[in-house]
C-alpha positions in Angstrom: 10.9 -39.7 2.0 13.5 -37.3 3.4 12.3 -33.8 4.3 14.2 -31.0 2.4 15.8 -28.5 4.8 16.1 -24.8 3.7 18.9 -22.8 5.1 17.8 -19.2 5.7 19.8 -16.2 4.6 19.9 -14.8 8.1 22.3 -17.0 9.9 21.5 -15.6 13.4 18.7 -18.2 13.6 21.4 -20.8 14.4 22.8 -18.8 17.3 20.1 -19.7 19.9 22.6 -21.7 22.0 24.9 -18.7 22.5 24.8 -16.8 25.8 23.8 -13.1 25.7 26.7 -10.9 26.7 27.1 -7.1 27.2 28.8 -5.1 24.6 32.5 -4.5 25.6 34.8 -1.7 24.6 37.0 -3.3 21.9 40.0 -1.0 22.6 41.0 -3.3 25.4 42.1 -5.8 22.7 44.4 -3.2 21.1 47.9 -3.0 22.6 48.8 0.4 24.3 51.7 0.9 22.0 49.9 0.0 18.7 50.5 2.6 15.9 46.7 2.9 15.3 46.4 4.8 18.6 49.1 7.2 17.5 47.5 7.7 14.2 44.1 8.4 15.7 45.5 10.9 18.2 47.6 12.8 15.7 45.1 13.0 13.0 42.5 14.5 15.4 44.5 17.7 15.6 44.4 18.4 11.8 42.3 21.2 10.4 39.6 19.4 8.2 37.8 22.5 6.9 39.0 22.0 3.4 38.0 18.4 3.5 34.5 19.2 4.8 34.0 21.9 2.1 34.0 19.1 -0.5 30.6 17.9 0.9 27.3 19.5 0.0 24.9 20.9 2.6 22.0 19.4 0.6 21.1 15.8 0.3 21.9 12.8 2.5 24.8 13.0 4.8 27.7 10.5 4.7 27.2 7.5 6.9 30.8 7.6 8.0 32.2 11.1 8.9 34.9 12.4 6.6 37.6 12.5 9.3 37.1 8.9 10.2 37.1 7.9 6.5 40.5 9.7 6.2 41.9 7.8 9.2 40.7 4.6 7.6 42.4 5.3 4.3 45.7 6.4 5.9 45.8 3.3 8.2 45.0 1.1 5.2 47.9 2.4 3.2 50.1 2.2 6.3 49.2 -1.6 6.4 49.8 -2.2 2.6 46.1 -2.3 1.7 45.5 -0.2 -1.4 42.4 -1.7 -3.0 39.0 -0.4 -2.0 37.6 -3.9 -1.7 40.5 -4.9 0.5 39.9 -1.9 2.7 36.2 -2.8 2.9 37.1 -6.3 4.0 39.4 -5.0 6.7 36.8 -2.6 8.0 34.4 -5.6 8.5 36.9 -8.0 10.1 40.0 -6.2 11.5 39.6 -5.0 15.1 41.9 -2.0 14.5 39.7 -0.7 11.6 36.5 -1.4 13.6 38.0 0.6 16.5 38.8 3.5 14.2 35.2 3.4 12.8 34.0 4.2 16.4 30.7 2.4 16.0 29.9 3.5 12.5 29.2 0.7 9.9 31.9 -0.5 7.6 31.9 1.6 4.4 31.4 -0.1 1.0 34.2 -0.2 -1.5 32.2 2.3 -3.6 32.1 4.7 -0.7 35.9 4.3 -0.1 36.7 4.8 -3.8 34.4 7.8 -4.1 36.0 9.4 -1.0 39.5 8.9 -2.3 38.7 10.1 -5.8 36.3 13.0 -5.2 36.9 14.3 -1.7 40.7 14.2 -1.5 41.5 15.9 -4.8 41.6 19.6 -5.6 44.3 20.2 -3.1 42.6 18.6 -0.1 45.1 15.8 0.3 48.0 18.2 -0.2 46.6 20.4 2.6 46.3 17.6 5.0 49.7 16.2 4.2 51.4 19.7 4.7 49.6 20.1 8.0 51.1 16.7 9.0 54.6 17.9 8.1 54.1 21.1 10.1 53.0 18.9 13.0 56.2 16.9 12.8 58.1 20.2 12.8 56.2 21.2 16.0 57.2 17.9 17.5 60.9 18.8 16.7 61.2 15.9 14.3 61.7 18.0 11.2 64.1 21.0 11.3 63.9 22.2 7.7 67.7 21.8 7.4 68.7 18.9 5.1 66.5 18.0 2.2 67.4 14.7 0.5 65.9 14.3 -3.0 65.5 11.3 -5.3 63.1 9.9 -7.8 61.8 6.6 -9.0 59.5 5.5 -11.8 56.2 3.8 -10.8 53.9 2.1 -13.4 50.6 3.7 -14.3 47.3 2.0 -14.4 47.2 2.1 -18.2 47.4 -0.4 -21.0 51.0 -1.3 -21.8 50.4 -1.2 -25.5 48.3 2.0 -25.6 51.3 4.2 -26.6 51.1 7.4 -28.7 54.5 8.7 -29.9 54.9 12.3 -30.7 57.4 11.4 -33.5 54.9 9.1 -35.2 52.1 11.7 -34.8 54.3 14.4 -36.4 55.3 12.0 -39.3 51.8 10.9 -40.0 50.5 14.5 -39.8 53.1 15.5 -42.4 51.9 12.7 -44.8 48.2 13.8 -44.2 49.1 17.4 -45.1 50.5 16.2 -48.5 47.2 14.4 -49.2 45.2 17.4 -48.2 47.2 19.7 -50.5 46.7 17.3 -53.4 42.9 17.1 -52.8 42.6 20.9 -52.5 44.5 21.4 -55.8 42.0 19.0 -57.4 39.0 20.8 -56.0 40.4 24.2 -57.1 40.9 23.0 -60.6 37.4 21.4 -60.8 35.3 24.1 -59.2 37.6 27.2 -59.9 38.0 27.8 -56.2 41.1 29.3 -54.4 41.6 27.2 -51.3 45.1 27.4 -49.9 46.2 25.0 -47.2 47.8 26.5 -44.0 49.6 23.9 -41.8 49.4 26.2 -38.7 45.6 26.3 -38.9 44.7 23.3 -40.9 41.0 22.9 -39.9 39.8 26.3 -41.1 40.3 25.7 -44.8 39.1 22.1 -44.6 35.9 22.9 -42.9 35.2 25.8 -45.2 35.9 23.6 -48.2 33.7 20.8 -46.8 30.7 23.2 -46.4 31.1 24.4 -50.0 31.1 20.8 -51.3 28.1 19.9 -49.2 26.2 22.9 -50.6 27.0 21.7 -54.1 25.7 18.2 -53.2 22.4 19.8 -52.2 22.2 22.0 -55.3 22.9 19.1 -57.6 20.6 16.7 -55.6 23.2 14.1 -55.4 22.3 11.0 -53.3 25.2 9.3 -51.6 25.5 5.6 -52.2 27.5 2.8 -50.6 27.9 -0.9 -50.9 28.8 -3.4 -53.5 27.8 -2.5 -57.1 27.3 1.2 -56.3 29.4 3.8 -58.0 30.2 6.9 -56.0 30.3 10.3 -57.7 33.5 12.4 -57.7 31.8 14.9 -55.4 30.8 12.2 -52.9 34.4 10.9 -52.9 35.7 14.4 -52.2 33.3 15.0 -49.4 34.1 11.7 -47.7 37.9 12.3 -48.1 37.6 15.7 -46.5 35.6 14.3 -43.6 38.2 11.6 -43.1 41.0 14.1 -43.2 39.3 16.4 -40.7 38.8 13.5 -38.3 42.5 12.5 -38.6 43.7 16.1 -38.2 41.6 16.5 -35.1 43.0 13.3 -33.7 46.6 14.4 -34.4 46.0 17.8 -32.8 44.5 16.1 -29.7 47.5 13.8 -29.3 50.0 16.7 -29.7 48.1 18.7 -27.0 48.1 15.8 -24.6 51.8 15.0 -25.1 52.9 18.7 -24.8 56.4 20.0 -25.4 58.4 18.3 -22.7 57.8 14.6 -23.3 57.8 12.3 -26.3 54.8 10.0 -25.6 51.5 9.4 -23.7 49.1 6.6 -23.1 45.6 6.5 -24.6 44.1 5.1 -21.3 46.0 7.5 -19.0 46.9 10.6 -20.9 49.1 12.0 -18.1 51.3 8.8 -18.1 54.5 8.7 -20.2 56.2 5.6 -21.5 59.4 5.1 -19.5 62.0 2.5 -19.0 61.3 0.6 -15.8 63.7 -1.5 -13.7 61.1 -4.3 -13.4 60.6 -5.2 -17.0 57.8 -7.7 -17.6 59.2 -8.7 -21.1 62.8 -8.7 -20.0 63.8 -6.9 -23.2 64.0 -3.3 -22.1 60.4 -2.5 -23.2 58.9 0.8 -22.2 55.8 0.9 -19.9 53.5 3.8 -19.1 54.4 5.4 -15.7 55.1 8.5 -13.6 58.3 9.9 -12.4 57.8 10.2 -8.6 60.0 12.6 -6.7 60.2 12.8 -2.9 62.0 14.9 -0.5 63.1 13.4 2.8 64.4 14.8 6.1 65.1 12.9 9.3 63.7 9.8 7.5 60.3 11.5 7.0 58.9 12.2 3.5 58.2 15.9 3.6 57.1 16.5 0.0 55.9 14.5 -3.1 56.0 15.5 -6.7 54.5 13.6 -9.7 56.0 14.3 -13.1 55.3 13.0 -16.6 58.9 13.6 -17.8 61.3 10.7 -17.4 64.3 13.0 -16.8 65.1 14.0 -13.2 67.1 17.1 -14.1 64.0 19.1 -15.2 61.9 18.1 -12.1 64.1 19.8 -9.4 63.0 23.4 -9.7 59.2 22.7 -10.0 59.6 20.3 -7.1 61.3 22.9 -4.8 59.0 25.7 -6.0 55.9 23.7 -5.1 57.3 22.8 -1.7 58.3 26.3 -0.8 54.8 27.6 -1.7 53.2 25.1 0.6 55.5 24.8 3.6 56.3 27.5 6.2 60.1 27.2 5.9 62.8 26.7 3.2 65.4 24.0 3.6 69.0 25.2 4.1 70.7 22.4 2.2 69.7 20.4 -0.8 71.3 17.0 -1.4 70.8 15.1 -4.6 72.6 12.7 -6.9 74.2 13.4 -10.3 71.0 13.1 -12.2 69.9 16.5 -11.0 73.1 18.4 -12.1 72.6 21.3 -14.5 73.5 25.0 -14.6 69.9 26.0 -14.3 69.5 23.9 -11.1 72.7 25.3 -9.6 71.7 28.8 -10.4 68.3 28.4 -8.9 69.7 27.1 -5.6 72.3 29.8 -5.5 69.6 32.5 -5.9 67.5 30.9 -3.2 70.6 30.9 -0.8 70.4 27.2 -0.4 73.7 25.2 0.0 74.0 22.7 -2.7 75.3 19.1 -2.5 74.9 17.7 -6.0 77.4 15.2 -7.2 78.8 16.1 -10.7 77.9 13.9 -13.6 81.5 12.9 -14.2 82.4 12.5 -10.5 82.8 8.8 -10.5 84.3 8.5 -14.0 86.8 11.3 -13.3 88.5 9.2 -10.7 89.4 6.3 -13.1 92.7 6.0 -15.0 90.8 5.6 -18.3 89.2 9.0 -17.9 92.5 10.7 -17.0 94.1 9.2 -20.1 91.6 10.8 -22.5 93.6 13.7 -23.9 90.7 15.5 -25.5 88.8 16.1 -22.2 88.8 19.6 -20.9 89.5 18.5 -17.4 92.8 16.9 -18.6 94.1 20.2 -20.1 96.0 22.9 -18.3 94.0 26.2 -17.9 95.6 29.6 -17.6 93.2 32.0 -15.8 95.1 35.2 -16.7 95.1 34.5 -20.5 91.9 32.5 -20.5 93.4 29.7 -22.5 93.8 25.9 -22.4 96.9 24.0 -23.2 96.6 20.5 -24.8 98.8 17.5 -24.2 101.0 18.5 -27.1 101.6 22.0 -25.7 99.4 23.8 -28.2 97.1 26.6 -27.0 93.3 26.7 -27.3 92.1 30.3 -27.3 88.5 31.7 -27.0 87.1 32.6 -30.4 83.3 33.0 -29.7 80.7 33.3 -27.0 77.3 31.7 -27.9 74.0 31.7 -26.1 72.2 28.4 -25.7 68.6 27.8 -24.6 67.4 24.6 -22.9 64.0 22.9 -23.3 62.8 24.7 -20.1 63.7 28.1 -21.5 66.9 28.7 -19.5 69.6 30.6 -21.4 73.3 30.1 -20.7 76.5 31.5 -22.2 79.0 29.1 -23.7 82.6 30.1 -24.6 84.1 28.2 -27.6 87.8 27.6 -27.5 89.8 26.6 -30.6 93.3 25.2 -30.9 95.8 27.3 -32.8 96.6 24.4 -35.1 96.1 20.6 -35.1 98.2 20.1 -38.2 101.0 17.5 -38.0 100.0 16.8 -34.4 101.1 13.2 -33.4 98.3 13.1 -30.7 95.5 14.3 -33.1 93.7 11.0 -33.3 93.6 10.6 -29.5 92.6 14.3 -28.9 89.8 15.1 -31.4 87.4 13.7 -34.0 87.4 16.9 -36.1 87.8 16.4 -39.8 91.1 17.0 -41.6 91.7 20.7 -41.9 89.6 21.6 -38.8 91.1 22.2 -35.4 90.2 21.0 -31.9 87.3 22.9 -30.3 85.8 22.7 -26.8 82.7 24.4 -25.4 82.8 25.7 -21.8 80.2 27.4 -19.7 82.2 29.4 -17.1 79.2 29.9 -14.8 78.6 26.1 -14.8 82.2 25.4 -14.0 82.2 27.8 -11.1 78.9 26.4 -9.7 80.1 22.8 -10.2 83.4 23.5 -8.4 81.5 24.9 -5.4 79.2 21.9 -5.2 82.2 19.6 -5.6 83.9 21.2 -2.7 80.8 20.8 -0.6 80.3 17.1 -1.2 84.0 16.4 -0.6 84.0 18.2 2.8 83.5 16.3 6.0 79.9 17.5 6.2 79.3 16.6 2.6 80.5 13.0 3.1 78.0 12.5 6.0 75.1 14.1 3.9 75.9 12.0 0.9 75.8 8.8 3.0 72.5 9.9 4.5 71.0 10.6 1.2 71.5 6.9 0.1 70.2 5.8 3.5 67.2 8.1 3.9 65.7 8.8 0.5 66.7 5.6 -1.3 65.7 3.7 1.9 62.3 5.4 1.8 61.7 4.2 -1.8 62.9 0.7 -0.8 60.3 0.5 1.9 57.5 1.8 -0.3 58.2 -0.4 -3.3 59.6 -3.5 -1.6 58.2 -3.7 1.9 54.8 -2.1 1.1 54.7 -3.7 -2.4 53.6 -0.5 -4.0 54.7 -0.9 -7.6 51.7 0.2 -9.6 49.1 3.0 -9.2 45.5 2.0 -9.0 44.0 5.3 -10.1 44.4 7.2 -13.4 45.3 10.8 -14.0 48.0 13.0 -12.4 45.6 14.4 -9.8 44.4 11.1 -8.5 47.9 9.5 -8.7 49.1 12.4 -6.5 46.4 11.7 -3.9 47.3 8.0 -3.9 51.0 8.7 -3.4 50.4 11.2 -0.6 48.2 8.7 1.2 51.1 6.2 1.0 53.6 8.7 2.3 51.3 9.8 5.0 51.0 6.2 6.3 54.8 5.8 5.9 55.4 8.9 8.1 53.1 7.7 10.8 54.8 4.4 10.9 58.2 6.0 10.9 57.2 8.2 13.9 55.9 5.2 15.7 59.1 3.3 15.1 61.2 6.2 16.3 59.2 6.6 19.5 59.4 2.9 20.3 63.2 2.8 19.6 63.9 6.0 21.5 65.2 7.7 18.3 63.0 10.8 18.3 64.8 13.9 17.2 67.6 12.0 15.3 68.3 13.8 12.0 71.3 12.0 10.6 73.0 8.6 10.7 76.6 9.3 11.8 77.7 5.8 12.4 79.5 3.8 9.8 77.1 1.7 7.6 78.3 -1.5 6.0 
């Protein structure tokens, strides 16, 4: 009979044949020019007071010091490891992570996730990232001169079909109000009450009416019934209907509060995420997915600021992005370079007031160079303008005069003045069909914001100058190149955390690692201090 052999859980019992050796410093196995040495050296100089303030003086201390935990996370994101379980595995097996731990045991994935979620939020990660940018400035890598801005959409960690649309909520709420008014009318007729529904404060009258009906139930000793073969009283049906209406009204108010004024949807599983159109469409049918609009500012190939927005449109993100950056960094950038998606009178005016030179490409810049655009007779740009008389002349030689000045307000609250020009007459004009879509009897009208025209002309002159051509070329190389590295090379296409606060921490960790790797590459390639690419790029 064969004897059964039991394998013990402690595998060191099998290592009796190995020779005992002295512990050796593992850094001899790490190359002198390895980026982990650069990261360890530079992160030692950061002020960690805000990070340490997130820990309590009471209770058990953390096994791994917070500063080392931060180094571990930055180095993990630098090496395309975003999952807490993957980072735990690297801390147990990878010699670079073991060296960073400096003799401390590898943290568990719970510890890593808890540190990222609870100890880097509330402005801690922003503080460390801004210190790193100031350190790059001290190293003469960042000059606060040229700020290249661009945005991309990254998918949120939310269910793809958990959408809540503001339009649907408003529509269903309107139907609910009709039902409520009908029910209150019935109650008023039956019990001689005077309940009046107010759509601005819908819950007050509903709760008051419900209390009244429940009091009647107690006075009449009515027992509520349910199930097959049971007949409900009219009072029970009214109470249940009111309770259902109050629940639905609360739900609609909650959804409206979550969505806010400046977006059209949100996700049930990540309320800060908005449904946006992504470039990588899993259904291949243009389906919307929950995501965030990620904005970054780049100088000298380093990411100097990050902004996370719930609105899909880039034009409304520029001013909050710049305001946030100016409040956190020690200097203001001299020039702002962005693509046509950021053009608006409000953005132009803000940059003008901040004394920043603007290089924003007009929305119609590419189209205006085509023959088709120049052949469109109804375009204001294709009409002759007389500055002295403040009139436009159409292709048929008829004059458009200013008839009215209106004030328009944008969704962000910005007010602009628009001058309306009207043609003297479009009657019997052979070019009418090519010039205007106005109904018969009406004349051609155009709306012009003179302030916008002046600011756009200034920006157009800037981007067409020799300096502007170099900066436009660098914008596509530096900021779009940064997104290319983050999304394609690093494979970062979806957030792991939920909520705007935690998503911001995750993005800043990624950009922190990107900047360390960029500095390492510049040092190794003798490119330190290089701000712009001046050579011709194919």
